[in-house]
Chimera marker file (.cmm) of the C-alpha trace (Angstrom):
<marker_set name="trace">
<marker id="1" x="77.157" y="276.011" z="282.562" r="1" g="1" b="0" radius="0.5"/>
<marker id="2" x="76.560" y="273.207" z="285.042" r="1" g="1" b="0" radius="0.5"/>
<marker id="3" x="72.855" y="274.147" z="285.414" r="1" g="1" b="0" radius="0.5"/>
<marker id="4" x="72.284" y="273.944" z="281.642" r="1" g="1" b="0" radius="0.5"/>
<marker id="5" x="73.926" y="270.503" z="281.538" r="1" g="1" b="0" radius="0.5"/>
<marker id="6" x="71.587" y="269.311" z="284.300" r="1" g="1" b="0" radius="0.5"/>
<marker id="7" x="68.557" y="270.682" z="282.399" r="1" g="1" b="0" radius="0.5"/>
<marker id="8" x="69.626" y="268.907" z="279.182" r="1" g="1" b="0" radius="0.5"/>
<marker id="9" x="70.226" y="265.651" z="281.058" r="1" g="1" b="0" radius="0.5"/>
<marker id="10" x="66.858" y="265.921" z="282.838" r="1" g="1" b="0" radius="0.5"/>
<marker id="11" x="65.011" y="266.653" z="279.557" r="1" g="1" b="0" radius="0.5"/>
<marker id="12" x="66.658" y="263.664" z="277.856" r="1" g="1" b="0" radius="0.5"/>
<marker id="13" x="65.750" y="261.389" z="280.768" r="1" g="1" b="0" radius="0.5"/>
<marker id="14" x="62.110" y="262.510" z="280.715" r="1" g="1" b="0" radius="0.5"/>
<marker id="15" x="61.879" y="262.069" z="276.941" r="1" g="1" b="0" radius="0.5"/>
<marker id="16" x="63.181" y="258.514" z="277.166" r="1" g="1" b="0" radius="0.5"/>
<marker id="17" x="60.913" y="257.624" z="280.084" r="1" g="1" b="0" radius="0.5"/>
<marker id="18" x="57.720" y="259.031" z="278.534" r="1" g="1" b="0" radius="0.5"/>
<marker id="19" x="55.370" y="256.485" z="276.952" r="1" g="1" b="0" radius="0.5"/>
<marker id="20" x="55.264" y="256.441" z="273.181" r="1" g="1" b="0" radius="0.5"/>
<marker id="21" x="52.210" y="258.018" z="271.582" r="1" g="1" b="0" radius="0.5"/>
<marker id="22" x="50.541" y="256.215" z="268.717" r="1" g="1" b="0" radius="0.5"/>
<marker id="23" x="48.819" y="258.443" z="266.200" r="1" g="1" b="0" radius="0.5"/>
<marker id="24" x="46.224" y="257.030" z="263.873" r="1" g="1" b="0" radius="0.5"/>
<marker id="25" x="44.861" y="258.487" z="260.682" r="1" g="1" b="0" radius="0.5"/>
<marker id="26" x="41.057" y="258.718" z="260.561" r="1" g="1" b="0" radius="0.5"/>
<marker id="27" x="40.900" y="256.074" z="257.831" r="1" g="1" b="0" radius="0.5"/>
<marker id="28" x="43.193" y="253.591" z="259.562" r="1" g="1" b="0" radius="0.5"/>
<marker id="29" x="42.744" y="253.025" z="263.304" r="1" g="1" b="0" radius="0.5"/>
<marker id="30" x="45.792" y="252.235" z="265.383" r="1" g="1" b="0" radius="0.5"/>
<marker id="31" x="46.060" y="248.595" z="266.438" r="1" g="1" b="0" radius="0.5"/>
<marker id="32" x="44.486" y="247.819" z="269.784" r="1" g="1" b="0" radius="0.5"/>
<marker id="33" x="46.700" y="245.700" z="271.977" r="1" g="1" b="0" radius="0.5"/>
<marker id="34" x="44.920" y="245.601" z="275.301" r="1" g="1" b="0" radius="0.5"/>
<marker id="35" x="42.222" y="243.231" z="276.548" r="1" g="1" b="0" radius="0.5"/>
<marker id="36" x="39.531" y="243.321" z="277.677" r="1" g="1" b="0" radius="0.5"/>
<marker id="37" x="38.624" y="246.412" z="275.696" r="1" g="1" b="0" radius="0.5"/>
<marker id="38" x="35.184" y="246.935" z="277.199" r="1" g="1" b="0" radius="0.5"/>
<marker id="39" x="33.466" y="246.866" z="280.545" r="1" g="1" b="0" radius="0.5"/>
<marker id="40" x="31.252" y="244.075" z="279.177" r="1" g="1" b="0" radius="0.5"/>
<marker id="41" x="34.220" y="241.698" z="279.101" r="1" g="1" b="0" radius="0.5"/>
<marker id="42" x="34.349" y="241.305" z="275.313" r="1" g="1" b="0" radius="0.5"/>
<marker id="43" x="37.696" y="241.441" z="273.536" r="1" g="1" b="0" radius="0.5"/>
<marker id="44" x="38.895" y="241.538" z="269.938" r="1" g="1" b="0" radius="0.5"/>
<marker id="45" x="39.489" y="238.027" z="268.559" r="1" g="1" b="0" radius="0.5"/>
<marker id="46" x="43.036" y="238.860" z="267.415" r="1" g="1" b="0" radius="0.5"/>
<marker id="47" x="45.680" y="240.903" z="269.204" r="1" g="1" b="0" radius="0.5"/>
<marker id="48" x="46.859" y="243.328" z="268.050" r="1" g="1" b="0" radius="0.5"/>
<marker id="49" x="44.080" y="244.207" z="265.651" r="1" g="1" b="0" radius="0.5"/>
<marker id="50" x="43.574" y="246.687" z="262.873" r="1" g="1" b="0" radius="0.5"/>
<marker id="51" x="40.323" y="247.305" z="261.007" r="1" g="1" b="0" radius="0.5"/>
<marker id="52" x="40.576" y="246.457" z="257.285" r="1" g="1" b="0" radius="0.5"/>
<marker id="53" x="36.888" y="246.549" z="256.268" r="1" g="1" b="0" radius="0.5"/>
<marker id="54" x="34.115" y="248.036" z="258.422" r="1" g="1" b="0" radius="0.5"/>
<marker id="55" x="30.632" y="246.706" z="259.100" r="1" g="1" b="0" radius="0.5"/>
<marker id="56" x="28.250" y="247.692" z="256.279" r="1" g="1" b="0" radius="0.5"/>
<marker id="57" x="24.709" y="246.653" z="257.177" r="1" g="1" b="0" radius="0.5"/>
<marker id="58" x="22.417" y="245.764" z="254.301" r="1" g="1" b="0" radius="0.5"/>
<marker id="59" x="19.323" y="247.937" z="253.792" r="1" g="1" b="0" radius="0.5"/>
<marker id="60" x="17.173" y="244.783" z="254.013" r="1" g="1" b="0" radius="0.5"/>
<marker id="61" x="17.992" y="241.392" z="255.620" r="1" g="1" b="0" radius="0.5"/>
<marker id="62" x="18.268" y="239.698" z="252.205" r="1" g="1" b="0" radius="0.5"/>
<marker id="63" x="20.260" y="242.475" z="250.496" r="1" g="1" b="0" radius="0.5"/>
<marker id="64" x="24.044" y="242.507" z="250.034" r="1" g="1" b="0" radius="0.5"/>
<marker id="65" x="26.202" y="244.019" z="252.745" r="1" g="1" b="0" radius="0.5"/>
<marker id="66" x="29.231" y="243.325" z="254.893" r="1" g="1" b="0" radius="0.5"/>
<marker id="67" x="27.756" y="241.686" z="257.980" r="1" g="1" b="0" radius="0.5"/>
<marker id="68" x="30.839" y="241.955" z="260.144" r="1" g="1" b="0" radius="0.5"/>
<marker id="69" x="34.299" y="243.487" z="260.222" r="1" g="1" b="0" radius="0.5"/>
<marker id="70" x="37.585" y="242.303" z="258.791" r="1" g="1" b="0" radius="0.5"/>
<marker id="71" x="40.614" y="242.525" z="261.054" r="1" g="1" b="0" radius="0.5"/>
<marker id="72" x="44.139" y="242.308" z="259.672" r="1" g="1" b="0" radius="0.5"/>
<marker id="73" x="45.688" y="239.003" z="260.731" r="1" g="1" b="0" radius="0.5"/>
<marker id="74" x="48.480" y="236.647" z="259.746" r="1" g="1" b="0" radius="0.5"/>
<marker id="75" x="48.029" y="233.008" z="258.790" r="1" g="1" b="0" radius="0.5"/>
<marker id="76" x="48.644" y="230.980" z="261.943" r="1" g="1" b="0" radius="0.5"/>
<marker id="77" x="47.946" y="233.910" z="264.276" r="1" g="1" b="0" radius="0.5"/>
<marker id="78" x="46.085" y="232.937" z="267.446" r="1" g="1" b="0" radius="0.5"/>
<marker id="79" x="42.332" y="233.537" z="267.470" r="1" g="1" b="0" radius="0.5"/>
<marker id="80" x="40.749" y="234.248" z="270.850" r="1" g="1" b="0" radius="0.5"/>
<marker id="81" x="37.179" y="233.846" z="272.030" r="1" g="1" b="0" radius="0.5"/>
<marker id="82" x="35.699" y="237.371" z="271.977" r="1" g="1" b="0" radius="0.5"/>
<marker id="83" x="33.553" y="236.485" z="274.979" r="1" g="1" b="0" radius="0.5"/>
<marker id="84" x="32.585" y="233.668" z="277.295" r="1" g="1" b="0" radius="0.5"/>
<marker id="85" x="30.173" y="231.157" z="275.803" r="1" g="1" b="0" radius="0.5"/>
<marker id="86" x="29.647" y="227.807" z="274.105" r="1" g="1" b="0" radius="0.5"/>
<marker id="87" x="31.030" y="226.765" z="270.717" r="1" g="1" b="0" radius="0.5"/>
<marker id="88" x="28.035" y="226.075" z="268.465" r="1" g="1" b="0" radius="0.5"/>
<marker id="89" x="29.920" y="225.266" z="265.251" r="1" g="1" b="0" radius="0.5"/>
<marker id="90" x="33.508" y="224.437" z="264.311" r="1" g="1" b="0" radius="0.5"/>
<marker id="91" x="33.862" y="223.262" z="260.739" r="1" g="1" b="0" radius="0.5"/>
<marker id="92" x="34.049" y="224.201" z="257.080" r="1" g="1" b="0" radius="0.5"/>
<marker id="93" x="31.578" y="226.343" z="255.146" r="1" g="1" b="0" radius="0.5"/>
<marker id="94" x="32.183" y="227.130" z="251.460" r="1" g="1" b="0" radius="0.5"/>
<marker id="95" x="35.805" y="225.976" z="251.756" r="1" g="1" b="0" radius="0.5"/>
<marker id="96" x="36.619" y="228.155" z="254.781" r="1" g="1" b="0" radius="0.5"/>
<marker id="97" x="37.041" y="227.208" z="258.404" r="1" g="1" b="0" radius="0.5"/>
<marker id="98" x="34.279" y="228.800" z="260.475" r="1" g="1" b="0" radius="0.5"/>
<marker id="99" x="33.915" y="228.981" z="264.240" r="1" g="1" b="0" radius="0.5"/>
<marker id="100" x="30.704" y="230.161" z="265.932" r="1" g="1" b="0" radius="0.5"/>
<marker id="101" x="30.287" y="230.833" z="269.638" r="1" g="1" b="0" radius="0.5"/>
<marker id="102" x="27.016" y="231.570" z="271.483" r="1" g="1" b="0" radius="0.5"/>
<marker id="103" x="27.975" y="234.293" z="273.950" r="1" g="1" b="0" radius="0.5"/>
<marker id="104" x="24.681" y="234.465" z="275.819" r="1" g="1" b="0" radius="0.5"/>
<marker id="105" x="21.777" y="236.920" z="275.679" r="1" g="1" b="0" radius="0.5"/>
<marker id="106" x="21.139" y="235.744" z="272.113" r="1" g="1" b="0" radius="0.5"/>
<marker id="107" x="24.511" y="236.988" z="270.840" r="1" g="1" b="0" radius="0.5"/>
<marker id="108" x="26.328" y="234.651" z="268.439" r="1" g="1" b="0" radius="0.5"/>
<marker id="109" x="29.751" y="235.478" z="267.048" r="1" g="1" b="0" radius="0.5"/>
<marker id="110" x="31.311" y="233.878" z="263.965" r="1" g="1" b="0" radius="0.5"/>
<marker id="111" x="34.954" y="233.933" z="262.933" r="1" g="1" b="0" radius="0.5"/>
<marker id="112" x="36.537" y="232.935" z="259.610" r="1" g="1" b="0" radius="0.5"/>
<marker id="113" x="38.861" y="231.629" z="258.249" r="1" g="1" b="0" radius="0.5"/>
<marker id="114" x="39.780" y="229.703" z="261.389" r="1" g="1" b="0" radius="0.5"/>
<marker id="115" x="41.469" y="226.373" z="261.963" r="1" g="1" b="0" radius="0.5"/>
<marker id="116" x="39.537" y="225.535" z="265.119" r="1" g="1" b="0" radius="0.5"/>
<marker id="117" x="41.238" y="224.203" z="268.207" r="1" g="1" b="0" radius="0.5"/>
<marker id="118" x="37.905" y="223.635" z="269.949" r="1" g="1" b="0" radius="0.5"/>
<marker id="119" x="34.807" y="221.580" z="269.109" r="1" g="1" b="0" radius="0.5"/>
<marker id="120" x="31.068" y="222.239" z="269.115" r="1" g="1" b="0" radius="0.5"/>
<marker id="121" x="29.681" y="221.983" z="272.629" r="1" g="1" b="0" radius="0.5"/>
<marker id="122" x="32.871" y="223.171" z="274.367" r="1" g="1" b="0" radius="0.5"/>
<marker id="123" x="32.636" y="226.036" z="276.841" r="1" g="1" b="0" radius="0.5"/>
<marker id="124" x="35.165" y="228.841" z="276.251" r="1" g="1" b="0" radius="0.5"/>
<marker id="125" x="36.095" y="231.976" z="278.178" r="1" g="1" b="0" radius="0.5"/>
<marker id="126" x="36.888" y="235.429" z="276.835" r="1" g="1" b="0" radius="0.5"/>
<marker id="127" x="40.487" y="235.553" z="275.652" r="1" g="1" b="0" radius="0.5"/>
<marker id="128" x="40.917" y="231.778" z="275.425" r="1" g="1" b="0" radius="0.5"/>
<marker id="129" x="42.743" y="230.579" z="272.319" r="1" g="1" b="0" radius="0.5"/>
<marker id="130" x="40.158" y="228.829" z="270.134" r="1" g="1" b="0" radius="0.5"/>
<marker id="131" x="42.244" y="228.268" z="266.999" r="1" g="1" b="0" radius="0.5"/>
<marker id="132" x="44.432" y="230.022" z="264.466" r="1" g="1" b="0" radius="0.5"/>
<marker id="133" x="43.784" y="232.120" z="261.370" r="1" g="1" b="0" radius="0.5"/>
<marker id="134" x="43.474" y="229.866" z="258.326" r="1" g="1" b="0" radius="0.5"/>
<marker id="135" x="45.194" y="230.253" z="254.971" r="1" g="1" b="0" radius="0.5"/>
<marker id="136" x="42.052" y="231.091" z="252.976" r="1" g="1" b="0" radius="0.5"/>
<marker id="137" x="42.418" y="234.771" z="252.095" r="1" g="1" b="0" radius="0.5"/>
<marker id="138" x="38.834" y="235.415" z="250.982" r="1" g="1" b="0" radius="0.5"/>
<marker id="139" x="37.837" y="238.983" z="250.239" r="1" g="1" b="0" radius="0.5"/>
<marker id="140" x="40.959" y="240.500" z="251.829" r="1" g="1" b="0" radius="0.5"/>
<marker id="141" x="43.225" y="238.966" z="249.157" r="1" g="1" b="0" radius="0.5"/>
<marker id="142" x="46.100" y="239.185" z="248.710" r="1" g="1" b="0" radius="0.5"/>
<marker id="143" x="46.337" y="240.022" z="252.426" r="1" g="1" b="0" radius="0.5"/>
<marker id="144" x="44.936" y="237.779" z="255.138" r="1" g="1" b="0" radius="0.5"/>
<marker id="145" x="42.274" y="238.929" z="257.533" r="1" g="1" b="0" radius="0.5"/>
<marker id="146" x="39.887" y="237.519" z="260.090" r="1" g="1" b="0" radius="0.5"/>
<marker id="147" x="36.195" y="238.145" z="259.429" r="1" g="1" b="0" radius="0.5"/>
<marker id="148" x="34.295" y="238.716" z="262.677" r="1" g="1" b="0" radius="0.5"/>
<marker id="149" x="30.509" y="238.691" z="262.550" r="1" g="1" b="0" radius="0.5"/>
<marker id="150" x="28.018" y="239.127" z="265.377" r="1" g="1" b="0" radius="0.5"/>
<marker id="151" x="24.289" y="238.516" z="265.274" r="1" g="1" b="0" radius="0.5"/>
<marker id="152" x="21.564" y="238.939" z="267.832" r="1" g="1" b="0" radius="0.5"/>
<marker id="153" x="18.958" y="236.899" z="265.939" r="1" g="1" b="0" radius="0.5"/>
<marker id="154" x="19.042" y="234.732" z="262.805" r="1" g="1" b="0" radius="0.5"/>
<marker id="155" x="18.728" y="237.787" z="260.536" r="1" g="1" b="0" radius="0.5"/>
<marker id="156" x="19.972" y="240.649" z="262.725" r="1" g="1" b="0" radius="0.5"/>
<marker id="157" x="23.673" y="241.423" z="262.489" r="1" g="1" b="0" radius="0.5"/>
<marker id="158" x="25.372" y="244.134" z="264.539" r="1" g="1" b="0" radius="0.5"/>
<marker id="159" x="28.730" y="245.837" z="264.251" r="1" g="1" b="0" radius="0.5"/>
<marker id="160" x="31.146" y="243.668" z="266.284" r="1" g="1" b="0" radius="0.5"/>
<marker id="161" x="33.045" y="246.776" z="267.365" r="1" g="1" b="0" radius="0.5"/>
<marker id="162" x="30.029" y="247.758" z="269.481" r="1" g="1" b="0" radius="0.5"/>
<marker id="163" x="30.905" y="244.827" z="271.760" r="1" g="1" b="0" radius="0.5"/>
<marker id="164" x="34.209" y="246.591" z="272.386" r="1" g="1" b="0" radius="0.5"/>
<marker id="165" x="32.528" y="249.944" z="272.980" r="1" g="1" b="0" radius="0.5"/>
<marker id="166" x="33.878" y="251.206" z="269.632" r="1" g="1" b="0" radius="0.5"/>
<marker id="167" x="30.827" y="251.180" z="267.370" r="1" g="1" b="0" radius="0.5"/>
<marker id="168" x="29.472" y="254.177" z="265.494" r="1" g="1" b="0" radius="0.5"/>
<marker id="169" x="28.155" y="257.146" z="267.442" r="1" g="1" b="0" radius="0.5"/>
<marker id="170" x="24.427" y="257.677" z="266.951" r="1" g="1" b="0" radius="0.5"/>
<marker id="171" x="22.937" y="261.071" z="267.766" r="1" g="1" b="0" radius="0.5"/>
<marker id="172" x="19.340" y="260.972" z="268.923" r="1" g="1" b="0" radius="0.5"/>
<marker id="173" x="17.285" y="264.080" z="268.324" r="1" g="1" b="0" radius="0.5"/>
<link id1="1" id2="2" r="1" g="1" b="0" radius="0.2"/>
<link id1="2" id2="3" r="1" g="1" b="0" radius="0.2"/>
<link id1="3" id2="4" r="1" g="1" b="0" radius="0.2"/>
<link id1="4" id2="5" r="1" g="1" b="0" radius="0.2"/>
<link id1="5" id2="6" r="1" g="1" b="0" radius="0.2"/>
<link id1="6" id2="7" r="1" g="1" b="0" radius="0.2"/>
<link id1="7" id2="8" r="1" g="1" b="0" radius="0.2"/>
<link id1="8" id2="9" r="1" g="1" b="0" radius="0.2"/>
<link id1="9" id2="10" r="1" g="1" b="0" radius="0.2"/>
<link id1="10" id2="11" r="1" g="1" b="0" radius="0.2"/>
<link id1="11" id2="12" r="1" g="1" b="0" radius="0.2"/>
<link id1="12" id2="13" r="1" g="1" b="0" radius="0.2"/>
<link id1="13" id2="14" r="1" g="1" b="0" radius="0.2"/>
<link id1="14" id2="15" r="1" g="1" b="0" radius="0.2"/>
<link id1="15" id2="16" r="1" g="1" b="0" radius="0.2"/>
<link id1="16" id2="17" r="1" g="1" b="0" radius="0.2"/>
<link id1="17" id2="18" r="1" g="1" b="0" radius="0.2"/>
<link id1="18" id2="19" r="1" g="1" b="0" radius="0.2"/>
<link id1="19" id2="20" r="1" g="1" b="0" radius="0.2"/>
<link id1="20" id2="21" r="1" g="1" b="0" radius="0.2"/>
<link id1="21" id2="22" r="1" g="1" b="0" radius="0.2"/>
<link id1="22" id2="23" r="1" g="1" b="0" radius="0.2"/>
<link id1="23" id2="24" r="1" g="1" b="0" radius="0.2"/>
<link id1="24" id2="25" r="1" g="1" b="0" radius="0.2"/>
<link id1="25" id2="26" r="1" g="1" b="0" radius="0.2"/>
<link id1="26" id2="27" r="1" g="1" b="0" radius="0.2"/>
<link id1="27" id2="28" r="1" g="1" b="0" radius="0.2"/>
<link id1="28" id2="29" r="1" g="1" b="0" radius="0.2"/>
<link id1="29" id2="30" r="1" g="1" b="0" radius="0.2"/>
<link id1="30" id2="31" r="1" g="1" b="0" radius="0.2"/>
<link id1="31" id2="32" r="1" g="1" b="0" radius="0.2"/>
<link id1="32" id2="33" r="1" g="1" b="0" radius="0.2"/>
<link id1="33" id2="34" r="1" g="1" b="0" radius="0.2"/>
<link id1="34" id2="35" r="1" g="1" b="0" radius="0.2"/>
<link id1="35" id2="36" r="1" g="1" b="0" radius="0.2"/>
<link id1="36" id2="37" r="1" g="1" b="0" radius="0.2"/>
<link id1="37" id2="38" r="1" g="1" b="0" radius="0.2"/>
<link id1="38" id2="39" r="1" g="1" b="0" radius="0.2"/>
<link id1="39" id2="40" r="1" g="1" b="0" radius="0.2"/>
<link id1="40" id2="41" r="1" g="1" b="0" radius="0.2"/>
<link id1="41" id2="42" r="1" g="1" b="0" radius="0.2"/>
<link id1="42" id2="43" r="1" g="1" b="0" radius="0.2"/>
<link id1="43" id2="44" r="1" g="1" b="0" radius="0.2"/>
<link id1="44" id2="45" r="1" g="1" b="0" radius="0.2"/>
<link id1="45" id2="46" r="1" g="1" b="0" radius="0.2"/>
<link id1="46" id2="47" r="1" g="1" b="0" radius="0.2"/>
<link id1="47" id2="48" r="1" g="1" b="0" radius="0.2"/>
<link id1="48" id2="49" r="1" g="1" b="0" radius="0.2"/>
<link id1="49" id2="50" r="1" g="1" b="0" radius="0.2"/>
<link id1="50" id2="51" r="1" g="1" b="0" radius="0.2"/>
<link id1="51" id2="52" r="1" g="1" b="0" radius="0.2"/>
<link id1="52" id2="53" r="1" g="1" b="0" radius="0.2"/>
<link id1="53" id2="54" r="1" g="1" b="0" radius="0.2"/>
<link id1="54" id2="55" r="1" g="1" b="0" radius="0.2"/>
<link id1="55" id2="56" r="1" g="1" b="0" radius="0.2"/>
<link id1="56" id2="57" r="1" g="1" b="0" radius="0.2"/>
<link id1="57" id2="58" r="1" g="1" b="0" radius="0.2"/>
<link id1="58" id2="59" r="1" g="1" b="0" radius="0.2"/>
<link id1="59" id2="60" r="1" g="1" b="0" radius="0.2"/>
<link id1="60" id2="61" r="1" g="1" b="0" radius="0.2"/>
<link id1="61" id2="62" r="1" g="1" b="0" radius="0.2"/>
<link id1="62" id2="63" r="1" g="1" b="0" radius="0.2"/>
<link id1="63" id2="64" r="1" g="1" b="0" radius="0.2"/>
<link id1="64" id2="65" r="1" g="1" b="0" radius="0.2"/>
<link id1="65" id2="66" r="1" g="1" b="0" radius="0.2"/>
<link id1="66" id2="67" r="1" g="1" b="0" radius="0.2"/>
<link id1="67" id2="68" r="1" g="1" b="0" radius="0.2"/>
<link id1="68" id2="69" r="1" g="1" b="0" radius="0.2"/>
<link id1="69" id2="70" r="1" g="1" b="0" radius="0.2"/>
<link id1="70" id2="71" r="1" g="1" b="0" radius="0.2"/>
<link id1="71" id2="72" r="1" g="1" b="0" radius="0.2"/>
<link id1="72" id2="73" r="1" g="1" b="0" radius="0.2"/>
<link id1="73" id2="74" r="1" g="1" b="0" radius="0.2"/>
<link id1="74" id2="75" r="1" g="1" b="0" radius="0.2"/>
<link id1="75" id2="76" r="1" g="1" b="0" radius="0.2"/>
<link id1="76" id2="77" r="1" g="1" b="0" radius="0.2"/>
<link id1="77" id2="78" r="1" g="1" b="0" radius="0.2"/>
<link id1="78" id2="79" r="1" g="1" b="0" radius="0.2"/>
<link id1="79" id2="80" r="1" g="1" b="0" radius="0.2"/>
<link id1="80" id2="81" r="1" g="1" b="0" radius="0.2"/>
<link id1="81" id2="82" r="1" g="1" b="0" radius="0.2"/>
<link id1="82" id2="83" r="1" g="1" b="0" radius="0.2"/>
<link id1="83" id2="84" r="1" g="1" b="0" radius="0.2"/>
<link id1="84" id2="85" r="1" g="1" b="0" radius="0.2"/>
<link id1="85" id2="86" r="1" g="1" b="0" radius="0.2"/>
<link id1="86" id2="87" r="1" g="1" b="0" radius="0.2"/>
<link id1="87" id2="88" r="1" g="1" b="0" radius="0.2"/>
<link id1="88" id2="89" r="1" g="1" b="0" radius="0.2"/>
<link id1="89" id2="90" r="1" g="1" b="0" radius="0.2"/>
<link id1="90" id2="91" r="1" g="1" b="0" radius="0.2"/>
<link id1="91" id2="92" r="1" g="1" b="0" radius="0.2"/>
<link id1="92" id2="93" r="1" g="1" b="0" radius="0.2"/>
<link id1="93" id2="94" r="1" g="1" b="0" radius="0.2"/>
<link id1="94" id2="95" r="1" g="1" b="0" radius="0.2"/>
<link id1="95" id2="96" r="1" g="1" b="0" radius="0.2"/>
<link id1="96" id2="97" r="1" g="1" b="0" radius="0.2"/>
<link id1="97" id2="98" r="1" g="1" b="0" radius="0.2"/>
<link id1="98" id2="99" r="1" g="1" b="0" radius="0.2"/>
<link id1="99" id2="100" r="1" g="1" b="0" radius="0.2"/>
<link id1="100" id2="101" r="1" g="1" b="0" radius="0.2"/>
<link id1="101" id2="102" r="1" g="1" b="0" radius="0.2"/>
<link id1="102" id2="103" r="1" g="1" b="0" radius="0.2"/>
<link id1="103" id2="104" r="1" g="1" b="0" radius="0.2"/>
<link id1="104" id2="105" r="1" g="1" b="0" radius="0.2"/>
<link id1="105" id2="106" r="1" g="1" b="0" radius="0.2"/>
<link id1="106" id2="107" r="1" g="1" b="0" radius="0.2"/>
<link id1="107" id2="108" r="1" g="1" b="0" radius="0.2"/>
<link id1="108" id2="109" r="1" g="1" b="0" radius="0.2"/>
<link id1="109" id2="110" r="1" g="1" b="0" radius="0.2"/>
<link id1="110" id2="111" r="1" g="1" b="0" radius="0.2"/>
<link id1="111" id2="112" r="1" g="1" b="0" radius="0.2"/>
<link id1="112" id2="113" r="1" g="1" b="0" radius="0.2"/>
<link id1="113" id2="114" r="1" g="1" b="0" radius="0.2"/>
<link id1="114" id2="115" r="1" g="1" b="0" radius="0.2"/>
<link id1="115" id2="116" r="1" g="1" b="0" radius="0.2"/>
<link id1="116" id2="117" r="1" g="1" b="0" radius="0.2"/>
<link id1="117" id2="118" r="1" g="1" b="0" radius="0.2"/>
<link id1="118" id2="119" r="1" g="1" b="0" radius="0.2"/>
<link id1="119" id2="120" r="1" g="1" b="0" radius="0.2"/>
<link id1="120" id2="121" r="1" g="1" b="0" radius="0.2"/>
<link id1="121" id2="122" r="1" g="1" b="0" radius="0.2"/>
<link id1="122" id2="123" r="1" g="1" b="0" radius="0.2"/>
<link id1="123" id2="124" r="1" g="1" b="0" radius="0.2"/>
<link id1="124" id2="125" r="1" g="1" b="0" radius="0.2"/>
<link id1="125" id2="126" r="1" g="1" b="0" radius="0.2"/>
<link id1="126" id2="127" r="1" g="1" b="0" radius="0.2"/>
<link id1="127" id2="128" r="1" g="1" b="0" radius="0.2"/>
<link id1="128" id2="129" r="1" g="1" b="0" radius="0.2"/>
<link id1="129" id2="130" r="1" g="1" b="0" radius="0.2"/>
<link id1="130" id2="131" r="1" g="1" b="0" radius="0.2"/>
<link id1="131" id2="132" r="1" g="1" b="0" radius="0.2"/>
<link id1="132" id2="133" r="1" g="1" b="0" radius="0.2"/>
<link id1="133" id2="134" r="1" g="1" b="0" radius="0.2"/>
<link id1="134" id2="135" r="1" g="1" b="0" radius="0.2"/>
<link id1="135" id2="136" r="1" g="1" b="0" radius="0.2"/>
<link id1="136" id2="137" r="1" g="1" b="0" radius="0.2"/>
<link id1="137" id2="138" r="1" g="1" b="0" radius="0.2"/>
<link id1="138" id2="139" r="1" g="1" b="0" radius="0.2"/>
<link id1="139" id2="140" r="1" g="1" b="0" radius="0.2"/>
<link id1="140" id2="141" r="1" g="1" b="0" radius="0.2"/>
<link id1="141" id2="142" r="1" g="1" b="0" radius="0.2"/>
<link id1="142" id2="143" r="1" g="1" b="0" radius="0.2"/>
<link id1="143" id2="144" r="1" g="1" b="0" radius="0.2"/>
<link id1="144" id2="145" r="1" g="1" b="0" radius="0.2"/>
<link id1="145" id2="146" r="1" g="1" b="0" radius="0.2"/>
<link id1="146" id2="147" r="1" g="1" b="0" radius="0.2"/>
<link id1="147" id2="148" r="1" g="1" b="0" radius="0.2"/>
<link id1="148" id2="149" r="1" g="1" b="0" radius="0.2"/>
<link id1="149" id2="150" r="1" g="1" b="0" radius="0.2"/>
<link id1="150" id2="151" r="1" g="1" b="0" radius="0.2"/>
<link id1="151" id2="152" r="1" g="1" b="0" radius="0.2"/>
<link id1="152" id2="153" r="1" g="1" b="0" radius="0.2"/>
<link id1="153" id2="154" r="1" g="1" b="0" radius="0.2"/>
<link id1="154" id2="155" r="1" g="1" b="0" radius="0.2"/>
<link id1="155" id2="156" r="1" g="1" b="0" radius="0.2"/>
<link id1="156" id2="157" r="1" g="1" b="0" radius="0.2"/>
<link id1="157" id2="158" r="1" g="1" b="0" radius="0.2"/>
<link id1="158" id2="159" r="1" g="1" b="0" radius="0.2"/>
<link id1="159" id2="160" r="1" g="1" b="0" radius="0.2"/>
<link id1="160" id2="161" r="1" g="1" b="0" radius="0.2"/>
<link id1="161" id2="162" r="1" g="1" b="0" radius="0.2"/>
<link id1="162" id2="163" r="1" g="1" b="0" radius="0.2"/>
<link id1="163" id2="164" r="1" g="1" b="0" radius="0.2"/>
<link id1="164" id2="165" r="1" g="1" b="0" radius="0.2"/>
<link id1="165" id2="166" r="1" g="1" b="0" radius="0.2"/>
<link id1="166" id2="167" r="1" g="1" b="0" radius="0.2"/>
<link id1="167" id2="168" r="1" g="1" b="0" radius="0.2"/>
<link id1="168" id2="169" r="1" g="1" b="0" radius="0.2"/>
<link id1="169" id2="170" r="1" g="1" b="0" radius="0.2"/>
<link id1="170" id2="171" r="1" g="1" b="0" radius="0.2"/>
<link id1="171" id2="172" r="1" g="1" b="0" radius="0.2"/>
<link id1="172" id2="173" r="1" g="1" b="0" radius="0.2"/>
</marker_set>
């Protein structure tokens, strides 16, 4: 009898000490809460984050598409610099607060809606608070989200999740 009580007590202790496992459905990734998320030093601009709308590249540079990702966020939530670089724009475009940061190697990231806490010309480091999510809901209405876009040239947008090592898998044949 005593041995079975010890086994039950040991099993209960191990169950309580084990880390919780987060399961995610294929259509809704689990929030990521660690930074940096990649060996390149880039991080998600909000923490935790959850993908609301994926990157949908247009078939042609002028065609419609979703040139970034939308991450679930709350109004007033801190926005972090996804990488180290220089703020190139902090202002309003079409009624929304927009923040752009040149990350180097031709990579420019844009975030909206953001109430910027930094100004154009300022140097920022990955993870630094650069503002908060603004109240403009945009295309995530009625929810609030942060749109994160990344471009490598004036007309070439890439999936921001590739900076985190999480972009789509491409099979080369």
